[in-house]
mmCIF file of the N, C-alpha and C atoms, coordinates in Angstrom:
data_MODEL
# 
_entry.id   MODEL 
# 
loop_
_atom_site.group_PDB 
_atom_site.id 
_atom_site.type_symbol 
_atom_site.label_atom_id 
_atom_site.label_alt_id 
_atom_site.label_comp_id 
_atom_site.label_asym_id 
_atom_site.label_entity_id 
_atom_site.label_seq_id 
_atom_site.pdbx_PDB_ins_code 
_atom_site.Cartn_x 
_atom_site.Cartn_y 
_atom_site.Cartn_z 
_atom_site.occupancy 
_atom_site.B_iso_or_equiv 
_atom_site.pdbx_formal_charge 
_atom_site.auth_seq_id 
_atom_site.auth_comp_id 
_atom_site.auth_asym_id 
_atom_site.auth_atom_id 
_atom_site.pdbx_PDB_model_num 
ATOM 1   N N  . MET A 1 1  ? -36.647 20.379 22.148 1.00 0.00 ? 1  MET A N  1 
ATOM 2   C CA . MET A 1 1  ? -37.015 20.693 23.507 1.00 0.00 ? 1  MET A CA 1 
ATOM 3   C C  . MET A 1 1  ? -36.302 21.989 23.891 1.00 0.00 ? 1  MET A C  1 
ATOM 4   N N  . GLU A 1 2  ? -37.036 22.935 24.433 1.00 0.00 ? 2  GLU A N  1 
ATOM 5   C CA . GLU A 1 2  ? -36.460 24.192 24.873 1.00 0.00 ? 2  GLU A CA 1 
ATOM 6   C C  . GLU A 1 2  ? -36.276 24.169 26.382 1.00 0.00 ? 2  GLU A C  1 
ATOM 7   N N  . LEU A 1 3  ? -35.081 24.560 26.802 1.00 0.00 ? 3  LEU A N  1 
ATOM 8   C CA . LEU A 1 3  ? -34.731 24.566 28.217 1.00 0.00 ? 3  LEU A CA 1 
ATOM 9   C C  . LEU A 1 3  ? -34.123 25.904 28.593 1.00 0.00 ? 3  LEU A C  1 
ATOM 10  N N  . ILE A 1 4  ? -34.194 26.212 29.887 1.00 0.00 ? 4  ILE A N  1 
ATOM 11  C CA . ILE A 1 4  ? -33.517 27.375 30.446 1.00 0.00 ? 4  ILE A CA 1 
ATOM 12  C C  . ILE A 1 4  ? -32.384 26.836 31.301 1.00 0.00 ? 4  ILE A C  1 
ATOM 13  N N  . LEU A 1 5  ? -31.172 27.239 30.986 1.00 0.00 ? 5  LEU A N  1 
ATOM 14  C CA . LEU A 1 5  ? -30.005 26.741 31.707 1.00 0.00 ? 5  LEU A CA 1 
ATOM 15  C C  . LEU A 1 5  ? -29.905 27.387 33.080 1.00 0.00 ? 5  LEU A C  1 
ATOM 16  N N  . LYS A 1 6  ? -29.556 26.578 34.076 1.00 0.00 ? 6  LYS A N  1 
ATOM 17  C CA . LYS A 1 6  ? -29.386 27.069 35.436 1.00 0.00 ? 6  LYS A CA 1 
ATOM 18  C C  . LYS A 1 6  ? -27.920 27.311 35.763 1.00 0.00 ? 6  LYS A C  1 
ATOM 19  N N  . GLU A 1 7  ? -27.023 26.866 34.877 1.00 0.00 ? 7  GLU A N  1 
ATOM 20  C CA . GLU A 1 7  ? -25.593 27.097 35.052 1.00 0.00 ? 7  GLU A CA 1 
ATOM 21  C C  . GLU A 1 7  ? -24.929 27.074 33.685 1.00 0.00 ? 7  GLU A C  1 
ATOM 22  N N  . ASP A 1 8  ? -23.694 27.541 33.621 1.00 0.00 ? 8  ASP A N  1 
ATOM 23  C CA . ASP A 1 8  ? -22.947 27.523 32.370 1.00 0.00 ? 8  ASP A CA 1 
ATOM 24  C C  . ASP A 1 8  ? -22.626 26.086 31.986 1.00 0.00 ? 8  ASP A C  1 
ATOM 25  N N  . ILE A 1 9  ? -22.839 25.754 30.720 1.00 0.00 ? 9  ILE A N  1 
ATOM 26  C CA . ILE A 1 9  ? -22.529 24.419 30.216 1.00 0.00 ? 9  ILE A CA 1 
ATOM 27  C C  . ILE A 1 9  ? -21.698 24.594 28.951 1.00 0.00 ? 9  ILE A C  1 
ATOM 28  N N  . GLN A 1 10 ? -20.506 24.003 28.969 1.00 0.00 ? 10 GLN A N  1 
ATOM 29  C CA . GLN A 1 10 ? -19.585 24.140 27.852 1.00 0.00 ? 10 GLN A CA 1 
ATOM 30  C C  . GLN A 1 10 ? -20.221 23.640 26.558 1.00 0.00 ? 10 GLN A C  1 
ATOM 31  N N  . ASN A 1 11 ? -20.014 24.362 25.492 1.00 0.00 ? 11 ASN A N  1 
ATOM 32  C CA . ASN A 1 11 ? -20.517 24.063 24.150 1.00 0.00 ? 11 ASN A CA 1 
ATOM 33  C C  . ASN A 1 11 ? -22.041 24.105 24.036 1.00 0.00 ? 11 ASN A C  1 
ATOM 34  N N  . LEU A 1 12 ? -22.723 24.665 25.036 1.00 0.00 ? 12 LEU A N  1 
ATOM 35  C CA . LEU A 1 12 ? -24.179 24.752 24.971 1.00 0.00 ? 12 LEU A CA 1 
ATOM 36  C C  . LEU A 1 12 ? -24.663 26.171 25.247 1.00 0.00 ? 12 LEU A C  1 
ATOM 37  N N  . GLY A 1 13 ? -24.251 26.749 26.368 1.00 0.00 ? 13 GLY A N  1 
ATOM 38  C CA . GLY A 1 13 ? -24.688 28.096 26.680 1.00 0.00 ? 13 GLY A CA 1 
ATOM 39  C C  . GLY A 1 13 ? -24.329 28.509 28.084 1.00 0.00 ? 13 GLY A C  1 
ATOM 40  N N  . PHE A 1 14 ? -24.784 29.698 28.438 1.00 0.00 ? 14 PHE A N  1 
ATOM 41  C CA . PHE A 1 14 ? -24.500 30.261 29.743 1.00 0.00 ? 14 PHE A CA 1 
ATOM 42  C C  . PHE A 1 14 ? -25.756 30.250 30.613 1.00 0.00 ? 14 PHE A C  1 
ATOM 43  N N  . LYS A 1 15 ? -25.567 30.517 31.888 1.00 0.00 ? 15 LYS A N  1 
ATOM 44  C CA . LYS A 1 15 ? -26.680 30.551 32.828 1.00 0.00 ? 15 LYS A CA 1 
ATOM 45  C C  . LYS A 1 15 ? -27.757 31.502 32.320 1.00 0.00 ? 15 LYS A C  1 
ATOM 46  N N  . ASP A 1 16 ? -29.002 31.108 32.441 1.00 0.00 ? 16 ASP A N  1 
ATOM 47  C CA . ASP A 1 16 ? -30.191 31.865 32.045 1.00 0.00 ? 16 ASP A CA 1 
ATOM 48  C C  . ASP A 1 16 ? -30.358 31.994 30.535 1.00 0.00 ? 16 ASP A C  1 
ATOM 49  N N  . ASP A 1 17 ? -29.642 31.186 29.762 1.00 0.00 ? 17 ASP A N  1 
ATOM 50  C CA . ASP A 1 17 ? -29.853 31.149 28.310 1.00 0.00 ? 17 ASP A CA 1 
ATOM 51  C C  . ASP A 1 17 ? -31.022 30.224 28.001 1.00 0.00 ? 17 ASP A C  1 
ATOM 52  N N  . LEU A 1 18 ? -31.761 30.548 26.960 1.00 0.00 ? 18 LEU A N  1 
ATOM 53  C CA . LEU A 1 18 ? -32.820 29.698 26.447 1.00 0.00 ? 18 LEU A CA 1 
ATOM 54  C C  . LEU A 1 18 ? -32.221 28.914 25.285 1.00 0.00 ? 18 LEU A C  1 
ATOM 55  N N  . VAL A 1 19 ? -32.156 27.581 25.426 1.00 0.00 ? 19 VAL A N  1 
ATOM 56  C CA . VAL A 1 19 ? -31.494 26.759 24.411 1.00 0.00 ? 19 VAL A CA 1 
ATOM 57  C C  . VAL A 1 19 ? -32.431 25.659 23.929 1.00 0.00 ? 19 VAL A C  1 
ATOM 58  N N  . LYS A 1 20 ? -32.188 25.208 22.702 1.00 0.00 ? 20 LYS A N  1 
ATOM 59  C CA . LYS A 1 20 ? -32.902 24.064 22.146 1.00 0.00 ? 20 LYS A CA 1 
ATOM 60  C C  . LYS A 1 20 ? -31.943 22.889 22.123 1.00 0.00 ? 20 LYS A C  1 
ATOM 61  N N  . VAL A 1 21 ? -32.386 21.773 22.696 1.00 0.00 ? 21 VAL A N  1 
ATOM 62  C CA . VAL A 1 21 ? -31.568 20.557 22.709 1.00 0.00 ? 21 VAL A CA 1 
ATOM 63  C C  . VAL A 1 21 ? -32.449 19.388 22.287 1.00 0.00 ? 21 VAL A C  1 
ATOM 64  N N  . LYS A 1 22 ? -31.792 18.279 22.000 1.00 0.00 ? 22 LYS A N  1 
ATOM 65  C CA . LYS A 1 22 ? -32.550 17.071 21.677 1.00 0.00 ? 22 LYS A CA 1 
ATOM 66  C C  . LYS A 1 22 ? -33.256 16.577 22.931 1.00 0.00 ? 22 LYS A C  1 
ATOM 67  N N  . ASN A 1 23 ? -34.395 15.931 22.734 1.00 0.00 ? 23 ASN A N  1 
ATOM 68  C CA . ASN A 1 23 ? -35.220 15.496 23.854 1.00 0.00 ? 23 ASN A CA 1 
ATOM 69  C C  . ASN A 1 23 ? -34.455 14.608 24.835 1.00 0.00 ? 23 ASN A C  1 
ATOM 70  N N  . GLY A 1 24 ? -33.702 13.653 24.329 1.00 0.00 ? 24 GLY A N  1 
ATOM 71  C CA . GLY A 1 24 ? -32.986 12.724 25.202 1.00 0.00 ? 24 GLY A CA 1 
ATOM 72  C C  . GLY A 1 24 ? -31.947 13.417 26.055 1.00 0.00 ? 24 GLY A C  1 
ATOM 73  N N  . PHE A 1 25 ? -31.207 14.358 25.482 1.00 0.00 ? 25 PHE A N  1 
ATOM 74  C CA . PHE A 1 25 ? -30.179 15.080 26.222 1.00 0.00 ? 25 PHE A CA 1 
ATOM 75  C C  . PHE A 1 25 ? -30.810 15.887 27.354 1.00 0.00 ? 25 PHE A C  1 
ATOM 76  N N  . GLY A 1 26 ? -31.901 16.539 27.058 1.00 0.00 ? 26 GLY A N  1 
ATOM 77  C CA . GLY A 1 26 ? -32.578 17.329 28.084 1.00 0.00 ? 26 GLY A CA 1 
ATOM 78  C C  . GLY A 1 26 ? -33.215 16.461 29.150 1.00 0.00 ? 26 GLY A C  1 
ATOM 79  N N  . ARG A 1 27 ? -33.942 15.454 28.723 1.00 0.00 ? 27 ARG A N  1 
ATOM 80  C CA . ARG A 1 27 ? -34.701 14.603 29.639 1.00 0.00 ? 27 ARG A CA 1 
ATOM 81  C C  . ARG A 1 27 ? -33.804 13.690 30.471 1.00 0.00 ? 27 ARG A C  1 
ATOM 82  N N  . ASN A 1 28 ? -32.705 13.198 29.896 1.00 0.00 ? 28 ASN A N  1 
ATOM 83  C CA . ASN A 1 28 ? -31.877 12.208 30.582 1.00 0.00 ? 28 ASN A CA 1 
ATOM 84  C C  . ASN A 1 28 ? -30.653 12.789 31.272 1.00 0.00 ? 28 ASN A C  1 
ATOM 85  N N  . PHE A 1 29 ? -30.239 13.994 30.908 1.00 0.00 ? 29 PHE A N  1 
ATOM 86  C CA . PHE A 1 29 ? -29.023 14.543 31.501 1.00 0.00 ? 29 PHE A CA 1 
ATOM 87  C C  . PHE A 1 29 ? -29.244 15.897 32.174 1.00 0.00 ? 29 PHE A C  1 
ATOM 88  N N  . LEU A 1 30 ? -29.691 16.883 31.411 1.00 0.00 ? 30 LEU A N  1 
ATOM 89  C CA . LEU A 1 30 ? -29.743 18.246 31.933 1.00 0.00 ? 30 LEU A CA 1 
ATOM 90  C C  . LEU A 1 30 ? -30.761 18.428 33.063 1.00 0.00 ? 30 LEU A C  1 
ATOM 91  N N  . ILE A 1 31 ? -31.973 17.969 32.849 1.00 0.00 ? 31 ILE A N  1 
ATOM 92  C CA . ILE A 1 31 ? -33.026 18.167 33.856 1.00 0.00 ? 31 ILE A CA 1 
ATOM 93  C C  . ILE A 1 31 ? -32.768 17.349 35.121 1.00 0.00 ? 31 ILE A C  1 
ATOM 94  N N  . PRO A 1 32 ? -32.447 16.044 35.018 1.00 0.00 ? 32 PRO A N  1 
ATOM 95  C CA . PRO A 1 32 ? -32.207 15.282 36.253 1.00 0.00 ? 32 PRO A CA 1 
ATOM 96  C C  . PRO A 1 32 ? -31.023 15.785 37.080 1.00 0.00 ? 32 PRO A C  1 
ATOM 97  N N  . LYS A 1 33 ? -30.003 16.312 36.438 1.00 0.00 ? 33 LYS A N  1 
ATOM 98  C CA . LYS A 1 33 ? -28.827 16.806 37.163 1.00 0.00 ? 33 LYS A CA 1 
ATOM 99  C C  . LYS A 1 33 ? -29.026 18.232 37.673 1.00 0.00 ? 33 LYS A C  1 
ATOM 100 N N  . GLY A 1 34 ? -30.171 18.833 37.387 1.00 0.00 ? 34 GLY A N  1 
ATOM 101 C CA . GLY A 1 34 ? -30.471 20.174 37.877 1.00 0.00 ? 34 GLY A CA 1 
ATOM 102 C C  . GLY A 1 34 ? -29.747 21.268 37.118 1.00 0.00 ? 34 GLY A C  1 
ATOM 103 N N  . LYS A 1 35 ? -29.305 20.973 35.919 1.00 0.00 ? 35 LYS A N  1 
ATOM 104 C CA . LYS A 1 35 ? -28.570 21.950 35.122 1.00 0.00 ? 35 LYS A CA 1 
ATOM 105 C C  . LYS A 1 35 ? -29.502 22.799 34.258 1.00 0.00 ? 35 LYS A C  1 
ATOM 106 N N  . ALA A 1 36 ? -30.773 22.387 34.138 1.00 0.00 ? 36 ALA A N  1 
ATOM 107 C CA . ALA A 1 36 ? -31.725 23.120 33.308 1.00 0.00 ? 36 ALA A CA 1 
ATOM 108 C C  . ALA A 1 36 ? -33.146 22.820 33.766 1.00 0.00 ? 36 ALA A C  1 
ATOM 109 N N  . VAL A 1 37 ? -34.064 23.686 33.346 1.00 0.00 ? 37 VAL A N  1 
ATOM 110 C CA . VAL A 1 37 ? -35.490 23.477 33.583 1.00 0.00 ? 37 VAL A CA 1 
ATOM 111 C C  . VAL A 1 37 ? -36.219 23.657 32.263 1.00 0.00 ? 37 VAL A C  1 
ATOM 112 N N  . LEU A 1 38 ? -37.386 23.051 32.163 1.00 0.00 ? 38 LEU A N  1 
ATOM 113 C CA . LEU A 1 38 ? -38.195 23.207 30.958 1.00 0.00 ? 38 LEU A CA 1 
ATOM 114 C C  . LEU A 1 38 ? -38.591 24.672 30.787 1.00 0.00 ? 38 LEU A C  1 
ATOM 115 N N  . ALA A 1 39 ? -38.610 25.130 29.565 1.00 0.00 ? 39 ALA A N  1 
ATOM 116 C CA . ALA A 1 39 ? -38.941 26.520 29.273 1.00 0.00 ? 39 ALA A CA 1 
ATOM 117 C C  . ALA A 1 39 ? -40.449 26.668 29.091 1.00 0.00 ? 39 ALA A C  1 
ATOM 118 N N  . THR A 1 40 ? -41.179 26.490 30.176 1.00 0.00 ? 40 THR A N  1 
ATOM 119 C CA . THR A 1 40 ? -42.622 26.665 30.139 1.00 0.00 ? 40 THR A CA 1 
ATOM 120 C C  . THR A 1 40 ? -42.941 28.162 30.135 1.00 0.00 ? 40 THR A C  1 
ATOM 121 N N  . VAL A 1 41 ? -44.195 28.485 29.945 1.00 0.00 ? 41 VAL A N  1 
ATOM 122 C CA . VAL A 1 41 ? -44.611 29.888 29.924 1.00 0.00 ? 41 VAL A CA 1 
ATOM 123 C C  . VAL A 1 41 ? -44.279 30.560 31.250 1.00 0.00 ? 41 VAL A C  1 
ATOM 124 N N  . SER A 1 42 ? -44.577 29.901 32.350 1.00 0.00 ? 42 SER A N  1 
ATOM 125 C CA . SER A 1 42 ? -44.305 30.495 33.661 1.00 0.00 ? 42 SER A CA 1 
ATOM 126 C C  . SER A 1 42 ? -42.806 30.609 33.918 1.00 0.00 ? 42 SER A C  1 
ATOM 127 N N  . ALA A 1 43 ? -42.022 29.627 33.500 1.00 0.00 ? 43 ALA A N  1 
ATOM 128 C CA . ALA A 1 43 ? -40.571 29.689 33.686 1.00 0.00 ? 43 ALA A CA 1 
ATOM 129 C C  . ALA A 1 43 ? -39.972 30.824 32.867 1.00 0.00 ? 43 ALA A C  1 
ATOM 130 N N  . ARG A 1 44 ? -40.535 31.072 31.682 1.00 0.00 ? 44 ARG A N  1 
ATOM 131 C CA . ARG A 1 44 ? -40.045 32.183 30.856 1.00 0.00 ? 44 ARG A CA 1 
ATOM 132 C C  . ARG A 1 44 ? -40.355 33.528 31.511 1.00 0.00 ? 44 ARG A C  1 
ATOM 133 N N  . LYS A 1 45 ? -41.525 33.636 32.141 1.00 0.00 ? 45 LYS A N  1 
ATOM 134 C CA . LYS A 1 45 ? -41.884 34.877 32.822 1.00 0.00 ? 45 LYS A CA 1 
ATOM 135 C C  . LYS A 1 45 ? -40.955 35.119 34.005 1.00 0.00 ? 45 LYS A C  1 
ATOM 136 N N  . VAL A 1 46 ? -40.660 34.071 34.755 1.00 0.00 ? 46 VAL A N  1 
ATOM 137 C CA . VAL A 1 46 ? -39.743 34.188 35.886 1.00 0.00 ? 46 VAL A CA 1 
ATOM 138 C C  . VAL A 1 46 ? -38.359 34.593 35.393 1.00 0.00 ? 46 VAL A C  1 
ATOM 139 N N  . LEU A 1 47 ? -37.903 33.982 34.315 1.00 0.00 ? 47 LEU A N  1 
ATOM 140 C CA . LEU A 1 47 ? -36.599 34.323 33.735 1.00 0.00 ? 47 LEU A CA 1 
ATOM 141 C C  . LEU A 1 47 ? -36.559 35.781 33.311 1.00 0.00 ? 47 LEU A C  1 
ATOM 142 N N  . ALA A 1 48 ? -37.595 36.244 32.641 1.00 0.00 ? 48 ALA A N  1 
ATOM 143 C CA . ALA A 1 48 ? -37.645 37.639 32.196 1.00 0.00 ? 48 ALA A CA 1 
ATOM 144 C C  . ALA A 1 48 ? -37.586 38.593 33.386 1.00 0.00 ? 48 ALA A C  1 
ATOM 145 N N  . GLU A 1 49 ? -38.302 38.273 34.439 1.00 0.00 ? 49 GLU A N  1 
ATOM 146 C CA . GLU A 1 49 ? -38.300 39.128 35.629 1.00 0.00 ? 49 GLU A CA 1 
ATOM 147 C C  . GLU A 1 49 ? -36.924 39.121 36.289 1.00 0.00 ? 49 GLU A C  1 
ATOM 148 N N  . ASN A 1 50 ? -36.291 37.954 36.378 1.00 0.00 ? 50 ASN A N  1 
ATOM 149 C CA . ASN A 1 50 ? -34.955 37.863 36.974 1.00 0.00 ? 50 ASN A CA 1 
ATOM 150 C C  . ASN A 1 50 ? -33.937 38.663 36.176 1.00 0.00 ? 50 ASN A C  1 
ATOM 151 N N  . LEU A 1 51 ? -34.007 38.577 34.853 1.00 0.00 ? 51 LEU A N  1 
ATOM 152 C CA . LEU A 1 51 ? -33.078 39.319 34.006 1.00 0.00 ? 51 LEU A CA 1 
ATOM 153 C C  . LEU A 1 51 ? -33.310 40.825 34.141 1.00 0.00 ? 51 LEU A C  1 
ATOM 154 N N  . LYS A 1 52 ? -34.567 41.218 34.264 1.00 0.00 ? 52 LYS A N  1 
ATOM 155 C CA . LYS A 1 52 ? -34.900 42.632 34.421 1.00 0.00 ? 52 LYS A CA 1 
ATOM 156 C C  . LYS A 1 52 ? -34.347 43.158 35.745 1.00 0.00 ? 52 LYS A C  1 
ATOM 157 N N  . GLN A 1 53 ? -34.510 42.387 36.819 1.00 0.00 ? 53 GLN A N  1 
ATOM 158 C CA . GLN A 1 53 ? -34.005 42.800 38.122 1.00 0.00 ? 53 GLN A CA 1 
ATOM 159 C C  . GLN A 1 53 ? -32.481 42.852 38.135 1.00 0.00 ? 53 GLN A C  1 
ATOM 160 N N  . ARG A 1 54 ? -31.831 41.876 37.483 1.00 0.00 ? 54 ARG A N  1 
ATOM 161 C CA . ARG A 1 54 ? -30.371 41.865 37.423 1.00 0.00 ? 54 ARG A CA 1 
ATOM 162 C C  . ARG A 1 54 ? -29.851 43.089 36.663 1.00 0.00 ? 54 ARG A C  1 
ATOM 163 N N  . ALA A 1 55 ? -30.517 43.440 35.562 1.00 0.00 ? 55 ALA A N  1 
ATOM 164 C CA . ALA A 1 55 ? -30.111 44.610 34.786 1.00 0.00 ? 55 ALA A CA 1 
ATOM 165 C C  . ALA A 1 55 ? -30.263 45.879 35.618 1.00 0.00 ? 55 ALA A C  1 
ATOM 166 N N  . PHE A 1 56 ? -31.337 45.969 36.392 1.00 0.00 ? 56 PHE A N  1 
ATOM 167 C CA . PHE A 1 56 ? -31.556 47.141 37.240 1.00 0.00 ? 56 PHE A CA 1 
ATOM 168 C C  . PHE A 1 56 ? -30.459 47.246 38.295 1.00 0.00 ? 56 PHE A C  1 
ATOM 169 N N  . LYS A 1 57 ? -30.108 46.124 38.929 1.00 0.00 ? 57 LYS A N  1 
ATOM 170 C CA . LYS A 1 57 ? -29.064 46.130 39.960 1.00 0.00 ? 57 LYS A CA 1 
ATOM 171 C C  . LYS A 1 57 ? -27.712 46.511 39.364 1.00 0.00 ? 57 LYS A C  1 
ATOM 172 N N  . GLU A 1 58 ? -27.397 45.977 38.187 1.00 0.00 ? 58 GLU A N  1 
ATOM 173 C CA . GLU A 1 58 ? -26.121 46.297 37.548 1.00 0.00 ? 58 GLU A CA 1 
ATOM 174 C C  . GLU A 1 58 ? -26.067 47.773 37.167 1.00 0.00 ? 58 GLU A C  1 
ATOM 175 N N  . LYS A 1 59 ? -27.183 48.318 36.695 1.00 0.00 ? 59 LYS A N  1 
ATOM 176 C CA . LYS A 1 59 ? -27.243 49.728 36.343 1.00 0.00 ? 59 LYS A CA 1 
ATOM 177 C C  . LYS A 1 59 ? -27.018 50.589 37.581 1.00 0.00 ? 59 LYS A C  1 
ATOM 178 N N  . LYS A 1 60 ? -27.611 50.192 38.690 1.00 0.00 ? 60 LYS A N  1 
ATOM 179 C CA . LYS A 1 60 ? -27.460 50.929 39.946 1.00 0.00 ? 60 LYS A CA 1 
ATOM 180 C C  . LYS A 1 60 ? -26.006 50.900 40.401 1.00 0.00 ? 60 LYS A C  1 
ATOM 181 N N  . ILE A 1 61 ? -25.343 49.763 40.286 1.00 0.00 ? 61 ILE A N  1 
ATOM 182 C CA . ILE A 1 61 ? -23.938 49.650 40.685 1.00 0.00 ? 61 ILE A CA 1 
ATOM 183 C C  . ILE A 1 61 ? -23.067 50.573 39.834 1.00 0.00 ? 61 ILE A C  1 
ATOM 184 N N  . VAL A 1 62 ? -23.315 50.600 38.534 1.00 0.00 ? 62 VAL A N  1 
ATOM 185 C CA . VAL A 1 62 ? -22.541 51.458 37.632 1.00 0.00 ? 62 VAL A CA 1 
ATOM 186 C C  . VAL A 1 62 ? -22.780 52.926 37.971 1.00 0.00 ? 62 VAL A C  1 
ATOM 187 N N  . GLU A 1 63 ? -24.016 53.284 38.242 1.00 0.00 ? 63 GLU A N  1 
ATOM 188 C CA . GLU A 1 63 ? -24.316 54.680 38.592 1.00 0.00 ? 63 GLU A CA 1 
ATOM 189 C C  . GLU A 1 63 ? -23.640 55.072 39.900 1.00 0.00 ? 63 GLU A C  1 
ATOM 190 N N  . ASP A 1 64 ? -23.647 54.184 40.891 1.00 0.00 ? 64 ASP A N  1 
ATOM 191 C CA . ASP A 1 64 ? -22.982 54.469 42.163 1.00 0.00 ? 64 ASP A CA 1 
ATOM 192 C C  . ASP A 1 64 ? -21.471 54.599 41.972 1.00 0.00 ? 64 ASP A C  1 
ATOM 193 N N  . ALA A 1 65 ? -20.890 53.757 41.133 1.00 0.00 ? 65 ALA A N  1 
ATOM 194 C CA . ALA A 1 65 ? -19.451 53.825 40.876 1.00 0.00 ? 65 ALA A CA 1 
ATOM 195 C C  . ALA A 1 65 ? -19.099 55.123 40.172 1.00 0.00 ? 65 ALA A C  1 
ATOM 196 N N  . ASN A 1 66 ? -19.930 55.546 39.224 1.00 0.00 ? 66 ASN A N  1 
ATOM 197 C CA . ASN A 1 66 ? -19.676 56.807 38.515 1.00 0.00 ? 66 ASN A CA 1 
ATOM 198 C C  . ASN A 1 66 ? -19.833 58.012 39.444 1.00 0.00 ? 66 ASN A C  1 
ATOM 199 N N  . ALA A 1 67 ? -20.716 57.902 40.417 1.00 0.00 ? 67 ALA A N  1 
ATOM 200 C CA . ALA A 1 67 ? -20.924 58.997 41.361 1.00 0.00 ? 67 ALA A CA 1 
ATOM 201 C C  . ALA A 1 67 ? -19.723 59.158 42.290 1.00 0.00 ? 67 ALA A C  1 
ATOM 202 N N  . LEU A 1 68 ? -18.980 58.096 42.525 1.00 0.00 ? 68 LEU A N  1 
ATOM 203 C CA . LEU A 1 68 ? -17.816 58.171 43.410 1.00 0.00 ? 68 LEU A CA 1 
ATOM 204 C C  . LEU A 1 68 ? -16.600 58.822 42.748 1.00 0.00 ? 68 LEU A C  1 
ATOM 205 N N  . ARG A 1 69 ? -16.635 58.978 41.447 1.00 0.00 ? 69 ARG A N  1 
ATOM 206 C CA . ARG A 1 69 ? -15.480 59.572 40.750 1.00 0.00 ? 69 ARG A CA 1 
ATOM 207 C C  . ARG A 1 69 ? -15.329 61.001 41.077 1.00 0.00 ? 69 ARG A C  1 
# 
C-alpha cells in the first residue's frame, strides 16, 4: 500500500514522503489517525503541486536574504 505521510513518523519517513507500508499498518493505524493518506493519482498531483510551491517560496526567501547582504 502506498501512502503520503502528513507528518514525520519515526522509522518510516518525513512529511510529504511517498512510502510503501503493509496494508494493515496503513489501514488500521496511519490513515485512521490522520498521519497519512492514500497515494491516489489526485493526491499525488496535489503533493507535486505543494512541493513545487514550497520550493518556489524557499527559493524566493533565499534570493531575498542574498539581496540583503
